[in-house]
N, C-alpha and C positions, 0 to 999 in steps of 0.2 A: 564647707570652710577653707578658703584658698589663704595661704601666706606668701608673702612676697619671694619671689625667687626669679633668677634670669631666665628660666623655662616657662614662665607665666605667659599665657596667650589670653590676651583680653577679647572683648566682645567681636563677635563675626569674624574670629580667627586673626585679629590684629595681633601683632608681635607687641612684645613689653616696648621694643625699640620705637616702633609707629606708635603705640599707644603714647608715649611720652610726646613723640613730634606733633601729633595732631590734638591734643587735649591739654599739655602743659600741666597735668594734673595726676601723672602716673605713679607718684609714690603713693596714692589712696585708693587707685583702681584695684589692685590686686586684693586689698584687705577689705572690699566692701562690694563682693559681686552681688550681694542681695538688696542693697539698699540704691544702685545705681542702674538697677535694672527699669527695663520697659515693662511697667505692673500690667497685667490683665486686668480689666475693670470688672471683677466676678465678686459677686457676695455683698458688694457694697451696700447694696438697697434691700436686701432682705430684712424684713422688719423682725424684732426678736418677738418670741410667742410668749404665752405666760404672764405678760403685762409687767414685765420686769426690766427696771432702766438698765440701759447696756454699760459695761464697764468700758475704761479707757486702757486700761493696762493691766497685766498680771504678772505676778512673780510667783516663780515656780523653784521652790528650794527642794533640791534633791539629794538625800542622805546616800550616798553611794557605800553598798556592801550591806544593808538591810537591817536597821536597828531592831531591837527586840521589842514588838510592839506589848509585850508581857511586863516590862521593865519601864515601860515609857506612858502611853496613853490608853492601854486595856491591860490593866493588873487584873490578877485572878487572885486575892488574898484568901478565899475559901477553898482553893483548889488543894490537892495533895502537894505535899512539899517538891517532888520531883516536877512538879509543874509549876508553883507559883514563885519559886525563886528566892533570893536571898533579900530583895528590897520589902521596905513597908510602904503604905500608900498614903497620900494625904489628901485632904478635904479641898475643894476648889472653891472659887465664887459662886458655883452654882449649887445648890443641895442635892445632894445625891450622885453627884458627879465626882471620882476619885482618881487618881492618877498616881504614877510613881513619884516617889520621895524627892528626886533628883530634879524636877520641875517646877519646883517653887514660883518662879515667875510667871510661867503659863498658868500655873493654878490662880495665881492673882487676875488673870484676865480672861479665865474661862468663859466668861459673861458674853464674849466676842468672839467666839469660836465654836464651831461645828466639829465634833469628833465623826467621821466614818469610819466606824469599827468592823465593815464587814466587807472590805476590799478583797479581792481574789482574783487569781487567773493561773494559766497551767505552767508557766515557766519555771525551771527550779535552778537554773544556770544564771550566774550575775549578767552577764552581758545579754543574755536572750532577755532575761527578765527587765533589764532597763530599757532594751527595745520596746518590749511589750507596753510598759507604763508611760514612755516617753511619747508614742506613738499612738496608744490606744488600739493596736492590733496585735493578734500574734506575728511573730517576724517568720518570713519565709525561711523553712530548714528547721524551725522550732528551736529546741534547745540543744540539738547537735552542730548545727553549723549556722551563722551570720554570714549571710550572703553579701558580699561586698560590690555587687551589681547594683547601682543607684537605680537602673531602670525597674527593678522589680523590689526595691525596699520600700518600706513606708515614710512618709515625713513626720520629722519631729510635731508634736502640736504647736509649738512657735511659728513653724513655718507654715502650717496648715492657716494658722491665724493671718500669718501674713499675707497669704494668698487669699484667703477669703475676703479681708477688709478690703482688699482691691486699693481704689485710691484715696480711700479714707485711711489708709495706713500711714503711719509716722516715717520721715525720709530714714530713721534708723529703726525698723519693726521689731527687730529680733535679735538679742545681745545675751551671750551665753556669757559667765565670768565663775572662776578665776582660772580653770584649765579645763582637759576634756579627760573623760575617762579612759584611764591607762595610758594617758598621752596618746590614744588612736584617735586621730582628726576624724577618720572618716566611719566610726563605728557605728551603725544603724541605730538608731536612735536618736542620734544628735545631729542628722542630716537632713536636709530638705526630700530625699529619696527621689521619686519619680516626678514629684515637682519642678524639680532641674535648679541648678545652681544659683539663678536669679532670686530663689526664697531661702538661700541658706543664711545660717547666723552670721552675726558679727562678733567674732570669737576674740574675747579679752583675754590675754593672759599675762601672768604676773600677780605678784601679791600687792594687795591694796595696802596692807600694814607696813609696806616698805618706805623709807623716808623718799625714794627716788623714784616711785610708782609713776607711769604715765603711761598714755596711748598715744605712741609717735605717730601713728597712721592718721589722726585728725588733724596732724600740725600742720601748717603750711610749708615747702621747702624753705630753708633759711630763714623760718619763722615771718614768712612775707604777710603781711596785713591784707585782710580780705577784700580792702577797697583796690589794693594793687593787682590781687587776682581777677577782681572783675574788671578793671582796665584791660588786662591780658584777654579776657575772655571776648571783651567787644572788639578788640584787633582781630582776634583770630576768626570772628563772625563777618567782621568787615572785608577782610581778603578770602571769605569762603563765596566767591563767584561762580564756582562749579556747578553745573545741574545737580538738582538733590535726588540721590539713589537712594533706594529704601537701604543700604548699608548704611551710608552718610548720615540719614534721618534717626536711625536707630543709634548711630554713633554720639549724634548730637542730644539724645535723652541721657545717655550715661553720662556725656560731660555734665549737662545740668544738673543731673542729682548729684553728681560729686561735688560741682561747685555749691549747690545748695544745702549739702551737709556740712561743707569745711568752712560754708560763711555763716553758718548758725552759730554764735557765741554759747547759745543755752546747751547745744549739744555738747559743743567742747569743753565747756565748763562743768557739765555734770560728769566727766571723768576726774575732774579735779577736786578729789577726796580731800586733799589738805587745805580747803578753804572750811572744813567743819569744825567748830570749836572742841578742844579738847576733852570738856565734859561729854559732848556728842558722841564722840569718837569712843570714849571709856565707855559710854552706856552700853554700846552695841557690843563691847569686848576687842581689845588690842590682840586680835589673833585674825587668820585669815579667812573665817568663816563670816566672825562679825563685822569685819571692814568690808567683805564683799557683800553682804545684806546693807550695809551703808550706802553701798556704791548703787545699789540696785534701786534704794529709794531715790537717791537722785536722780538715777534714769528715768524714774517714772516721774519725777517733778519735771524732766525736760520733754517728756510725753513718748518716750519710749513705750510701744505698745505691750513687749513680751520679753521678759527678762528670766533667764536659767540660771541658779546659783549653786553650783555643784560643791558639795560639802563630802568630805572622806579624807581630805590632809588637813594636819593639824600642824600649823608652824613649820612647814616644809616638808614635813613626815609624811609617810605612807603609813597610815593609821585610819584607816576606812572602817565600817562598822561591821565588818565580815568576822564574827565571834564564836568561831566554831570551840574555843576554848578561853579558859578564865574570862568569861563573858563579864563577869559582874565586877571585877576591878577595872575591867576595860572600859564599859559603859560608864563607869562613874568619871573615868576622864573624858569621855566622850560628850554625855548628856549636859552637864552645865553650861559648856558654850553654846549648844544649840538652844538651851531655854534662855540665856541671857540675849543672845541675837536675834531670835525669831520674836521673842515677847517685846523687845526694843523696837524692832520693824513694825509690828504691829500697833504699837502704843504711839512711836511717831508718826506712821501714817495717819492715825487717826488725831492726833494733834495739828497736823497740818491740812487736816479736812481732804484728806485723799482716800482714807480706807474705803468709803463707800464706792468710789469709782476704780478701785484696786482689789482685786482678787489676789489673796494670799494664799497658797498651798503648800503644806510640807508633808513629804514622803518619801520613802524608799523603794527599792524595785521588790521587795517582799519583806515580811516579816522573820520570826525565828520559832524554831520547833517548840510546840508546848511542853515538851519533856526534855529536860535537861539530860546532856549525853556524859559519858564516862570521863569526858575532858573538861567537865565544870562548863561547858559552852551548851549553845544551842546553835541546830544547823539550819540551812535554807528551810524557809516556808512560803510558799505563796499562797496558801489556800486559804487564809484568811490574816488579814492584818490591819493596820489602822491608818488613815490618811487626814489631816488637820487642814481646815477652812476657815478663813477669815476675811472680812472685808466682802466688798463686791456686793453687798446686800443678804450676805449669809445671815441665817437665824443665830445669833449668837446664844450659848448657854444651851446647845442644841447636842444630843447624838442620834446619828440615823445610821440604823443597822445595829445588830448585837453579834457576838462572836459566842459559842457555846460555853460550857462551864468551865474548860481549861483553855480557851482559845485557839482550838484546833480549826473550827470551821464557821461558816457564817449561820448563825441560828435565826436571823429575820435580816430581810431587806437586803438581799445580798446586792454589792456593787463591782462592776467590772471597770480596770481601765478604759475601755470602750465609752463606758458611762460617765466617765471623768473627762474625757477628750471633748464628748457630745457638749458636757456642761460648760466648758470652756468657750468651744465655740458659740454656742447659743448667748452667753453672758456678755460676748460682744457683739451680739445681733446678727450672727452668721448662722445660716441655715446649715446645721449637721448633715443634712442629706443633699446638700449641694452636689450635682455630679460633677465630676473630675474625670479627665482621661489620663491614663498613664502612656508611657511612651511606648507602648505595644496598641494604644488605641482600647485599652480594656475599661469599661465604664466602672468608676467606683464611686462611693460616695465619700463626701470631704472627711466624714468620721461616723463611725458605728456607735451605735449604742445609742440610750436614751438620756436626756438632760435629766440632772437630779433637782426638777423644779422645786419640790417640796422643801428642799433643803435651804432655799429662798424665800418660801412663803408665796411660791408660784403654784399654779393650778397644774397637778400633775399631767402627763401626757396620756 
């Protein structure tokens, strides 16, 4: 993700000043390195396997800090007290599936949800674990070090989708809201890694719940109408009588994509969350997470392919899910907004006939320890936790995999982040085994793992 500053260097090494001169759209160029790039036509013709219809969009809700699976979607009421915790469980719309008592809204729509209760991976520190689950690969350096070298880091799944869709991708394929983890822009797991900056996300910063929220990068300078921009672009082309070089041809592609984006009323309007009526906004929750989820629904309506919603700050405060102490009062504060916003998103997509074509995923970087510690909290636990799936053809009212009697380890059908990444690509009609060359010319699959076809009623690989 590149933010606007005077040091920005545009495509093919053009300076900010030169980019402004030749394009007339320089206010946008720095904010949109992904969407104005010359896309490689890869993966776009790969047919999906398992005879499943492809999706158009995916919303990944990432609860940073590690929610406790034992207090949410995999409670163990029959476990010893040091494992089961303080919360009760509640019945859901699906007989036999019980979840934590602070998820009443999700309980009512459990017939539209699949719970994957056997997710696991080896990373035990937050950022390494986030990189693992957001890319589907164990980061180079493991738990001890996250490499800042983009040529050696793996792309996040949204960037992989953008790459794999090729010309099928929306003009704005990959968006992240409403902030970056720890305010670190280039943290592995949030970046395109070795795929390069042209497949980076469009990062939206700010609180959609604020009355002055806007995405200024998509507004023409001085609020010029799109027709005026088209005229300016026509004049630029009429004056371009120089021989076409490789550099100028690629520059033209950048200009065309930027103009296409800012000329799209549907894209610009998708960020105008104040167009939503008050009842809809209240339904999602008038907080950072709720309004970010509502914004994600609007982006799906405009055709954006992949949206990541980062959760972990509430009302502008650092209050992520990392609960090493006093877990029970803390989760009592954090679970209800997630329950309200996530359930509203699923129901709203369904009402608008968008749920079948949109895969919705809720997860953290890991779960919490099956034993309560001396500070009445739970520590990091990547060995087994739960991921929620809805939409996109998911078989609702389903539990895939299982944890053991205290929620410590997978007891059946273990799943890895690599499997989840492969599943997302497969649902987009992208072959996860598509070969990609990193910046050292090393051949790699676009994603490791095996798609969870049985979760969607498809034939297992």
